ZABA-203486 format. One record per residue: residue number from 1; y, z, x of N, C-alpha, C in turn. Coordinates in Angstrom, 2 decimals, always signed. Each point is the difference from the previous one (the first is absolute). Layout:
N
@nr->NUM, n.py->Y, n.pz->Z, n.px->X, ca.py->Y, ca.pz->Z, ca.px->X, c.py->Y, c.pz->Z, c.px->X
...
This chain:
72
@nr->1, n.py->+25.08, n.pz->-70.57, n.px->-93.11, ca.py->-0.13, ca.pz->+0.94, ca.px->-1.22, c.py->-0.70, c.pz->+1.14, c.px->+0.56
@nr->2, n.py->+0.32, n.pz->+1.14, n.px->-0.32, ca.py->-0.57, ca.pz->+1.27, ca.px->+0.28, c.py->-1.18, c.pz->+0.31, c.px->-0.81
@nr->3, n.py->-1.06, n.pz->+0.56, n.px->+0.64, ca.py->-1.14, ca.pz->+0.50, ca.px->-0.88, c.py->+0.29, c.pz->+1.43, c.px->-0.24
@nr->4, n.py->-0.85, n.pz->+0.49, n.px->-0.95, ca.py->+0.31, ca.pz->+1.38, ca.px->-0.49, c.py->-0.49, c.pz->+1.04, c.px->+1.23
@nr->5, n.py->-0.95, n.pz->-0.54, n.px->+0.66, ca.py->-0.51, ca.pz->+0.95, ca.px->+1.15, c.py->+1.19, c.pz->+0.27, c.px->+0.95
@nr->6, n.py->+0.87, n.pz->-1.13, n.px->+0.30, ca.py->+1.01, ca.pz->+0.22, ca.px->+0.82, c.py->+1.17, c.pz->+1.14, c.px->-0.52
@nr->7, n.py->+0.18, n.pz->-0.23, n.px->-1.28, ca.py->+0.88, ca.pz->+0.97, ca.px->-0.66, c.py->-0.62, c.pz->+1.52, c.px->+0.09
@nr->8, n.py->-1.15, n.pz->+0.16, n.px->-0.18, ca.py->-0.71, ca.pz->+1.27, ca.px->+0.04, c.py->+0.11, c.pz->+0.54, c.px->+1.44
@nr->9, n.py->-0.02, n.pz->-0.91, n.px->+1.19, ca.py->+0.18, ca.pz->+0.64, ca.px->+1.25, c.py->+1.28, c.pz->+0.40, c.px->+0.24
@nr->10, n.py->+1.03, n.pz->-0.81, n.px->-0.49, ca.py->+1.37, ca.pz->+0.27, ca.px->+0.33, c.py->+0.22, c.pz->+1.36, c.px->-0.85
@nr->11, n.py->-0.41, n.pz->+0.11, n.px->-1.13, ca.py->+0.31, ca.pz->+1.27, ca.px->-0.74, c.py->-0.74, c.pz->+1.25, c.px->+0.78
@nr->12, n.py->-1.12, n.pz->-0.29, n.px->+0.33, ca.py->-0.79, ca.pz->+1.06, ca.px->+0.82, c.py->+0.80, c.pz->+0.46, c.px->+1.35
@nr->13, n.py->+0.52, n.pz->-0.86, n.px->+0.67, ca.py->+0.73, ca.pz->+0.10, ca.px->+1.16, c.py->+1.33, c.pz->+0.87, c.px->-0.29
@nr->14, n.py->+0.66, n.pz->-0.58, n.px->-1.10, ca.py->+1.28, ca.pz->+0.76, ca.px->-0.42, c.py->-0.30, c.pz->+1.49, c.px->-0.37
@nr->15, n.py->-1.16, n.pz->+0.30, n.px->-0.81, ca.py->-0.26, ca.pz->+1.33, ca.px->-0.33, c.py->-0.58, c.pz->+0.85, c.px->+1.30
@nr->16, n.py->-0.65, n.pz->-0.60, n.px->+0.82, ca.py->-0.30, ca.pz->+0.65, ca.px->+1.35, c.py->+1.11, c.pz->+0.45, c.px->+0.71
@nr->17, n.py->+1.16, n.pz->-0.98, n.px->+0.09, ca.py->+1.18, ca.pz->+0.48, ca.px->+0.59, c.py->+0.67, c.pz->+1.11, c.px->-0.65
@nr->18, n.py->+0.19, n.pz->-0.02, n.px->-1.38, ca.py->+0.62, ca.pz->+1.06, ca.px->-0.72, c.py->-0.78, c.pz->+1.30, c.px->+0.19
@nr->19, n.py->-1.35, n.pz->-0.23, n.px->+0.06, ca.py->-0.76, ca.pz->+1.50, ca.px->+0.14, c.py->+0.28, c.pz->+0.44, c.px->+1.28
@nr->20, n.py->-0.03, n.pz->-0.76, n.px->+1.03, ca.py->+0.24, ca.pz->+0.47, ca.px->+1.34, c.py->+1.29, c.pz->+0.64, c.px->+0.13
@nr->21, n.py->+0.87, n.pz->-0.59, n.px->-0.39, ca.py->+1.54, ca.pz->+0.35, ca.px->+0.05, c.py->+0.24, c.pz->+1.28, c.px->-0.77
@nr->22, n.py->-0.32, n.pz->+0.09, n.px->-1.28, ca.py->+0.05, ca.pz->+1.16, ca.px->-0.77, c.py->-0.69, c.pz->+1.14, c.px->+0.51
@nr->23, n.py->-1.28, n.pz->-0.28, n.px->+0.34, ca.py->-0.91, ca.pz->+1.05, ca.px->+0.38, c.py->+0.50, c.pz->+0.62, c.px->+1.29
@nr->24, n.py->+0.23, n.pz->-0.67, n.px->+1.06, ca.py->+0.50, ca.pz->+0.43, ca.px->+1.23, c.py->+1.45, c.pz->+0.77, c.px->-0.27
@nr->25, n.py->+0.73, n.pz->-0.65, n.px->-0.74, ca.py->+1.24, ca.pz->+0.68, ca.px->-0.28, c.py->-0.03, c.pz->+1.37, c.px->-0.67
@nr->26, n.py->-0.76, n.pz->+0.07, n.px->-1.17, ca.py->-0.32, ca.pz->+1.09, ca.px->-0.70, c.py->-0.51, c.pz->+1.16, c.px->+0.84
@nr->27, n.py->-1.11, n.pz->-0.34, n.px->+0.67, ca.py->-0.76, ca.pz->+1.05, ca.px->+0.81, c.py->+0.89, c.pz->+0.47, c.px->+1.15
@nr->28, n.py->+0.70, n.pz->-0.78, n.px->+0.69, ca.py->+0.78, ca.pz->+0.53, ca.px->+0.98, c.py->+1.25, c.pz->+0.84, c.px->-0.50
@nr->29, n.py->+0.79, n.pz->-0.49, n.px->-1.11, ca.py->+0.95, ca.pz->+0.81, ca.px->-0.50, c.py->-0.53, c.pz->+1.26, c.px->-0.50
@nr->30, n.py->-1.14, n.pz->+0.14, n.px->-0.75, ca.py->-0.45, ca.pz->+1.33, ca.px->-0.41, c.py->-0.32, c.pz->+0.89, c.px->+1.13
@nr->31, n.py->-0.58, n.pz->-0.53, n.px->+1.16, ca.py->-0.18, ca.pz->+0.76, ca.px->+1.15, c.py->+1.17, c.pz->+0.53, c.px->+0.62
@nr->32, n.py->+1.03, n.pz->-0.78, n.px->-0.12, ca.py->+1.26, ca.pz->+0.36, ca.px->+0.62, c.py->+0.65, c.pz->+1.11, c.px->-0.86
@nr->33, n.py->-0.14, n.pz->-0.19, n.px->-1.31, ca.py->+0.64, ca.pz->+0.84, ca.px->-1.11, c.py->-0.73, c.pz->+1.41, c.px->+0.13
@nr->34, n.py->-1.30, n.pz->-0.01, n.px->+0.09, ca.py->-0.71, ca.pz->+1.35, ca.px->+0.25, c.py->+0.28, c.pz->+0.64, c.px->+1.19
@nr->35, n.py->+0.14, n.pz->-0.60, n.px->+1.11, ca.py->+0.47, ca.pz->+0.61, ca.px->+1.30, c.py->+1.43, c.pz->+0.57, c.px->-0.17
@nr->36, n.py->+0.88, n.pz->-0.71, n.px->-0.47, ca.py->+1.45, ca.pz->+0.41, ca.px->-0.14, c.py->+0.01, c.pz->+1.27, c.px->-1.01
@nr->37, n.py->-0.88, n.pz->-0.08, n.px->-1.05, ca.py->+0.07, ca.pz->+1.02, ca.px->-0.99, c.py->-0.54, c.pz->+1.33, c.px->+0.53
@nr->38, n.py->-1.09, n.pz->-0.18, n.px->+1.04, ca.py->-0.46, ca.pz->+1.33, ca.px->+0.67, c.py->+0.90, c.pz->+0.40, c.px->+0.92
@nr->39, n.py->+0.91, n.pz->-0.70, n.px->+0.72, ca.py->+0.82, ca.pz->+0.38, ca.px->+1.06, c.py->+1.40, c.pz->+0.37, c.px->-0.69
@nr->40, n.py->+0.10, n.pz->-0.19, n.px->-1.38, ca.py->+1.17, ca.pz->+0.31, ca.px->-0.79, c.py->+1.23, c.pz->-0.81, c.px->+0.50
@nr->41, n.py->-0.31, n.pz->-1.35, n.px->+0.23, ca.py->+1.26, ca.pz->-0.75, ca.px->+0.41, c.py->+0.43, c.pz->-0.88, c.px->-1.22
@nr->42, n.py->+1.30, n.pz->-0.14, n.px->-0.16, ca.py->+0.50, ca.pz->-0.79, ca.px->-1.06, c.py->+0.25, c.pz->-1.24, c.px->+0.39
@nr->43, n.py->-0.43, n.pz->-1.09, n.px->-0.56, ca.py->+0.20, ca.pz->-1.37, ca.px->+0.21, c.py->+0.46, c.pz->-0.68, c.px->-1.22
@nr->44, n.py->+0.79, n.pz->-1.12, n.px->+0.08, ca.py->+0.56, ca.pz->-0.71, ca.px->-1.14, c.py->-1.15, c.pz->-0.89, c.px->-0.42
@nr->45, n.py->+0.23, n.pz->-0.50, n.px->-1.22, ca.py->-0.85, ca.pz->-1.02, ca.px->-0.73, c.py->-0.04, c.pz->-1.30, c.px->+0.92
@nr->46, n.py->+1.27, n.pz->-0.23, n.px->+0.49, ca.py->+0.05, ca.pz->-1.33, ca.px->+0.83, c.py->-0.83, c.pz->+0.07, c.px->+1.21
@nr->47, n.py->-0.25, n.pz->+1.12, n.px->+0.69, ca.py->-0.77, ca.pz->+0.28, ca.px->+1.09, c.py->-1.51, c.pz->-0.38, c.px->-0.42
@nr->48, n.py->-0.35, n.pz->+0.52, n.px->-1.09, ca.py->-1.42, ca.pz->-0.25, ca.px->-0.37, c.py->-0.25, c.pz->-1.37, c.px->-0.57
@nr->49, n.py->+1.08, n.pz->-0.66, n.px->-0.45, ca.py->-0.22, ca.pz->-1.40, ca.px->-0.39, c.py->+0.01, c.pz->-0.82, c.px->+1.32
@nr->50, n.py->+0.71, n.pz->+0.19, n.px->+1.02, ca.py->+0.02, ca.pz->-0.74, ca.px->+1.15, c.py->-1.46, c.pz->+0.31, c.px->+0.60
@nr->51, n.py->-0.35, n.pz->+0.99, n.px->+0.11, ca.py->-1.34, ca.pz->+0.37, ca.px->+0.54, c.py->-1.24, c.pz->-0.71, c.px->-0.77
@nr->52, n.py->+0.29, n.pz->-0.10, n.px->-1.35, ca.py->-1.11, ca.pz->-0.67, ca.px->-0.72, c.py->+0.16, c.pz->-1.61, c.px->+0.38
@nr->53, n.py->+1.21, n.pz->-0.55, n.px->+0.06, ca.py->+0.06, ca.pz->-1.34, ca.px->+0.41, c.py->-0.54, c.pz->-0.37, c.px->+1.47
@nr->54, n.py->+0.35, n.pz->+0.91, n.px->+0.91, ca.py->-0.32, ca.pz->-0.08, ca.px->+1.39, c.py->-1.50, c.pz->+0.07, c.px->-0.01
@nr->55, n.py->-0.66, n.pz->+0.95, n.px->-0.52, ca.py->-1.41, ca.pz->+0.20, ca.px->+0.15, c.py->-0.70, c.pz->-1.03, c.px->-0.62
@nr->56, n.py->+0.39, n.pz->-0.62, n.px->-1.23, ca.py->-0.55, ca.pz->-1.09, ca.px->-0.55, c.py->-0.03, c.pz->-1.21, c.px->+0.71
@nr->57, n.py->+1.22, n.pz->-0.35, n.px->+0.72, ca.py->+0.06, ca.pz->-1.25, ca.px->+0.86, c.py->-0.90, c.pz->+0.18, c.px->+1.14
@nr->58, n.py->+0.03, n.pz->+1.18, n.px->+0.58, ca.py->-1.01, ca.pz->+0.26, ca.px->+1.19, c.py->-1.42, c.pz->-0.15, c.px->-0.49
@nr->59, n.py->-0.42, n.pz->+0.51, n.px->-1.14, ca.py->-1.32, ca.pz->-0.35, ca.px->-0.44, c.py->-0.23, c.pz->-1.42, c.px->-0.10
@nr->60, n.py->+0.88, n.pz->-0.82, n.px->-0.53, ca.py->-0.21, ca.pz->-1.49, ca.px->-0.16, c.py->-0.20, c.pz->-0.52, c.px->+1.54
@nr->61, n.py->+0.94, n.pz->+0.41, n.px->+0.85, ca.py->-0.08, ca.pz->-0.62, ca.px->+1.30, c.py->-1.38, c.pz->+0.33, c.px->+0.65
@nr->62, n.py->-0.30, n.pz->+1.20, n.px->-0.10, ca.py->-1.33, ca.pz->+0.41, ca.px->+0.51, c.py->-1.13, c.pz->-0.63, c.px->-0.50
@nr->63, n.py->-0.10, n.pz->-0.25, n.px->-1.28, ca.py->-1.00, ca.pz->-0.77, ca.px->-0.89, c.py->+0.04, c.pz->-1.36, c.px->+0.57
@nr->64, n.py->+1.13, n.pz->-0.55, n.px->+0.16, ca.py->+0.06, ca.pz->-1.45, ca.px->+0.46, c.py->-0.46, c.pz->-0.13, c.px->+1.37
@nr->65, n.py->+0.25, n.pz->+0.94, n.px->+0.82, ca.py->-0.44, ca.pz->-0.07, ca.px->+1.42, c.py->-1.45, c.pz->+0.20, c.px->+0.20
@nr->66, n.py->-0.54, n.pz->+0.92, n.px->-0.85, ca.py->-1.43, ca.pz->+0.08, ca.px->-0.06, c.py->-0.82, c.pz->-1.07, c.px->-0.59
@nr->67, n.py->+0.65, n.pz->-0.75, n.px->-0.98, ca.py->-0.66, ca.pz->-1.12, ca.px->-0.53, c.py->+0.07, c.pz->-1.19, c.px->+1.02
@nr->68, n.py->+1.20, n.pz->-0.06, n.px->+0.82, ca.py->+0.00, ca.pz->-0.95, ca.px->+0.94, c.py->-1.02, c.pz->+0.11, c.px->+1.24
@nr->69, n.py->+0.02, n.pz->+1.22, n.px->+0.29, ca.py->-1.04, ca.pz->+0.27, ca.px->+0.95, c.py->-1.43, c.pz->-0.25, c.px->-0.26
@nr->70, n.py->-0.31, n.pz->+0.20, n.px->-1.28, ca.py->-1.38, ca.pz->-0.23, ca.px->-0.45, c.py->-0.40, c.pz->-1.54, c.px->-0.05
@nr->71, n.py->+1.09, n.pz->-0.78, n.px->-0.50, ca.py->-0.15, ca.pz->-1.46, ca.px->-0.10, c.py->-0.02, c.pz->-0.74, c.px->+1.27
@nr->72, n.py->+0.62, n.pz->+0.57, n.px->+0.89, ca.py->+0.02, ca.pz->-0.80, ca.px->+1.33, c.py->-1.13, c.pz->+0.31, c.px->+0.89
């Protein structure tokens, strides 16, 4: 039987993953969008969506690698 403390830790881990993914994705996509608007380059919405996904996944990978290095 699961205790309520276990459920709160799982929820906190889930929210931490979401925050890291969306945080990295939004920040990197905004930086790319600003750079392209200053250089007057036209990119499609698909390009920005893929950059959002890629930077979010890279943020998660880097956070997992950092946590792995701390715990070992």
